[in-house]
Structure formats: structure tokens, C-alpha cells
Steps between C-alpha positions, in 0.01 A plus 500: 500500500318189627522143377540437129164405348680303229718279719452220753796320656501151351451213744363148440280544810270702270428182297320347798309823571362510144421127473320498838305812397400371156467126564417466873315166464749337264712214641846638571662213691447123498684281749364150558146552631562868571368766262544875542325758283685817405305684772616244761855498364519880538354488852758242610779712349368813676490322836854368457623849404327678788602221740864555406465873557337445840783261592749780441603476135651824371569605142778294344498227769568152363239226542617142434276212391618137508210332336400267214259618228204546736262800529699680777804547274277623217332744743840621620587617146231768537473553877868558577543777237154643588625538859819668377722199567746307284417134433775240543366167365757238602593184313347215703772260382783677681664381822431672836847657484433649155156626604656646816748695290221643281288600801800669659624672183155626402433616856152343486273633778227242442517134399191309387585129480299200393474249787695242298783748440520673840829326582669702223446822697579359845770759570306804376468794737211649300132493599370162388163375380437131429286395204323170567348503152150412620329821386292472817475653847780386729757523224735775634511666156117505474480635856748775406267601213186477713646728769606765248289800393313428175581843352810518280777724632557817300762432232834643613646472146657830396714383209451206265875431516475403867592137572210253493694178562838339559580175322812320612717337237806279539781700348838361395632611839276238661322745732152592374451858380174689555364615164283812536181525291309828475122557491542641149706205377259246648202679340660509154635144518157371602343672198783361286403150613132565429592588141768238434300215656182613325293524820151649521191514721437127457848402620514216752862480617651195675772573759763240404779763517619592853387849601836535675671497157523866394154557654367220282641685193252779601200275419324567837454854365458405132212254552328748732537779241262313266274383787613145425457207739802385705494124556742445790698181537682405820734258325575409141366153418459422128194278555326777695596754232326289233192475725493879549544564127161333459315585825598868507517566124861622524609732216854596607788384719876564533773251581867415461582224248544237774138550614380494138685169448313356799168619358546350152633168637225447757273200450200737495644694201263521203422741219290784644170591334601868487842664511671600824774764479821398681769759564841333540806655667761425766716309253491468121247233395609233255332482159385150607311648796345774284379238249371272780289780649359586157386138452282534813343829380711694750617813323858574615655847505864519607585809703835591655635725770663516841401595853652839414247548215184416701518152349434481124600800285514333156258280307556260215173627354375246242462620142219403264741390226663246736178296498588377150841368611576137593421441870868457595608826335207691655583362846865604456395859423257508794773378738706819450482784752361750246494870580344768716156515655281786379564673837880457478783638286652282227767276653842498337783251462829685537875452504727611788486861373116505514487496117231287333624167367407416137150350465634188337381236748865405560696783669471469875461791741326591826130581529449848649175675592367836616169678548176454696548130567842521667536503880575818698816332630614270779379584851782653708764384251619797295812325377308207346247744350775709342659189352168368363418838338844566351481714185134587558367148430411205720745216433324162500814286500330283236692434180288496185488545125280749315306359206426690176128516598590695819441207736776413749600149604702406810803280438690501827513666838770740603408486865556165665136472588332164457128513417348178625126459452467877482690551829825696503796327664827683558800274437704694754242432769505126419881501493510656845273225633714225342827650625362515854528117507811414706643265231471746209802695383359680197186499297350643182129479415358520148164439338447163335207413271205333671201356319246595766637823651681645197823527694633385836819585692792259483797535734857419402688432821862454606545341842750584773792258533413202713127579494216306343142588410229348283275674249195429717671637811578834332150535353341433842742747661387769253131427561556578867669830413290649219157449345469138382433597137835683492706198607706341222338202329842356415851516642813405309829461683800629304876520561501871422277772357591670168640846575641809332856618569361731768334207677141568390291187437410462131138398538447507124737200467281300741184622332622409150552141611148475646321668210690325217255400229236749622399760241448778757687572821181585687184297560 
């Protein structure tokens, strides 16, 4: 029997094929003075895909991009899978050592790097292409496209569960783990975002969220699915965002709370003539932030998830009856994590035996997930995958309560991960950097509340006998070792660290002191 008439393998590449077929003249991409129609967008993607194949890419080969939110990274989200490759979009804020580890672990055969970020891949043995970001002849990336055949390569996809991308996350072990997304998962998550964000054919989406974060929470594919317009943004500047809201008629954007705080506090902030939908994730937003956005006619929707769930998997979907509530109460309800996307399974809050906790808004348990919006596993790390999927559910490590209305709300974090401005920071990784200072004996790092970033790392340090060090010295030492945003923002010198009888540091004792008087233990 031949192919099944009633089945096509799901891949988000098909979104571009349909939009370019149906809306060839519609503006697909805006970037400064550059404008690409859907026909041009598809042609550029086809040339990148066939260029990769001509350069020797084989099915399953990894292709790394180190790039801000410019058209090449958007094109890569379609071209790499169309060529049969696996996209590795790398966090541009990492150090060369961290990027080197990811390139080595992923086994990337190709590296496309923005000219301003080339130094991050200096040790890479892969084939390299520089992106000058001119969009014109003479830019090595543009020359790569121009030299490639215009015809798209034949799709090598045999199974929708094949890997489409690897997204590296900082685990509690400190070493990043490669989270595997499938074509099927990416397709369904993208459609989930279309529905939950209320996007349609008139969508004009502003790229404030890094595309290296969980493939931009799958929005490169989601916006394309509705033939929306991608407005690319090389760097996040609140004043420029306000200008683009007006000039480009923006309807949607996504950002972590720290970026949203910058937007509402900018001197250009004003009440918009028509609503803009803002999806918020990366850290729980405060009710104050939710209310502040609402005052500017920015309609906030809080969504929650992890790298392992393709970004957001739950939504705090607003309810009609909440509109009648006092603003403060409504904002408090909207700041919860909510529950599953339409394309996901209901998330649960469970005890240590995987039994549901009572839905009383008080009993704490761990959020667990399963279904279409959960990763395939960690790349070449069976042990970590097994641990994450224990009992047939993905364990988030986030501690939450379950409310009577079915919405979940995070209260604390089981993993010692600090989420600062939407970026994950592993405390163990920071501790290792601190301890590498010759004067340091021991160290423990915990999250402390921070008005701008939500949380920042603070190091508690004991010094070796006869040694001295200042706070500034240790912070600068860390900045030379790890990405600058991961370095502690404060260092406190102590006689000794609180420990259990077995010698394990009791981080909760340190945390309690720092978070005293705070209602929640997570920002």
C-alpha cells in the first residue's frame, strides 16, 4: 500500500509553504529599511536550505546560529529543518567557553555567526559563515544565499517525531543540556500560541523575545502560520519599541517581566490608541506589572513553561467575570500560571507519590506535565532524561499550589535555578566560578529579590585562613569566568555556611533571610 491519503507528517516548514502560496505579496519580514514579502522570504529560505545541502549537510546534522533577532535567524527556523538539519540557536549572552561547550556537545557541522558575535565561536571546528547584517552583496551570508540553487531541496522528513532543534538549558548540574524538540511538537506548540495569543492574518509581531530562547517560544513558526508580519529587532530598546508600536502597527509581542518593566517605565510610554497583546513568561510577573501594562492599553497574558516544554505550556487565560473585579484582585488572578494550552495536556500539581495535591490554593506540590508540548528528551543524556521523566511525567522542579478554579500558581523553586530577567542561571555554575578564586574556601549561591531583574544571584562566601578578598574582586573574577549576567550581584562574607549533619549546605536558611517579608519566594 502506498502513502496514506489521510496523513501528512507535521512540520512547521509547511506554514511557510502555505503562506507564501496564498499571500505571496504580503509583507512577511520588516527589519529597519528592509522589507521581504512572503514570496521573497520563501526564496531566501529555499536558497539557505539548498546551500546547506550543497555544502555537505546530511540528515540530522546540527546547524548552529549565533545571532540577534535579525532575518537570518528567522530564515534558519525554516531552512535548517527544510534541509533535514537540526537548528541550534545559541544564547548570545553566553561566554566563549560556554558557547564552545555547546558547539562541541551538539556536534554542530555549520556555524552561522553575526559579525559582532563571531568571537563566541572562535574555537569552532565547524564550517563557518559570517553574517554582516547588511542584507546586501558582499555580506558573506548574502553571498552564501546568492550562490545557492533557488530550488528548495526535497524534504527528507520521514517522521514528524524527528528532531527539529536543540535548545540548551542550564541545568542544576551547571553544564547546559540539549533539549530536543520534534517537528510535531514545534507544529502543535506554534498552533497553540496562535490560539492562546489570539493571532490572525492581521498580526504584526514585534521580536522583543530572543529567538534563541526555546526557538522564540515557537513564534517564528506561529506568526508565519497566520501569514503575520515579523518585525525584527536587533536589540531591545524601550524607546524604539514604542516607536515601532506606532510606525509598524504592532499587535503582539512576547517578553520576560524585566523587559516589560523597561517598556512601561520608558519616557515614551503612553496609553496606546488600540490594544497590543503582550505575552509574559520567563518569570512570574507581579500584579503591579500586570496593572501597569493594562493602564497603557497593553493587554497582558501570563504564560508559563520551561525550555523542556517548548517554552510556554500554560496560560492564565483571562475570564470575562474577572473584568468586574477591583483592578488589584484582577491583576493578582492574571499573575498566576494558569493551566494547559489547548495543544497540551492539563498540568498537575503532585506530591512525592505523583498523587494530586488538594485544589485548595495552599497545599504545595510539584508541577508535572506530559503530552505534545513536552520535549523528546535531552540530547545524548539518557540518565538526565530518565530522571526528568520519572513516573511517566516531566518533572518541572517548580513548587506550586493548585487553586479551586484549576489554575496553578508557583510558590517556590525546587531546583536551585535563578531566573534573572528571563535568563536561567544555575547556582552550581556560579558557585564553581566563585570557588575558583584563590582566596575562597566555600561558597553557596541563592536567589535574592531584585526590583529590575526579578531575582539575582547572591554569593555567601567563607575565605581561606590568612586570605582576603573584596566583594568587587569576587564579582569581577566571576565575570571573567562565566557570562556577565550570571555573576553574583552581591557577595556576603560569613564565618561559616549553615549545614546539615551530613555536611550539605542548607541553602533554604540563606534564602529565608534574604526573602524575609516577601510574600512569594519567587519573582
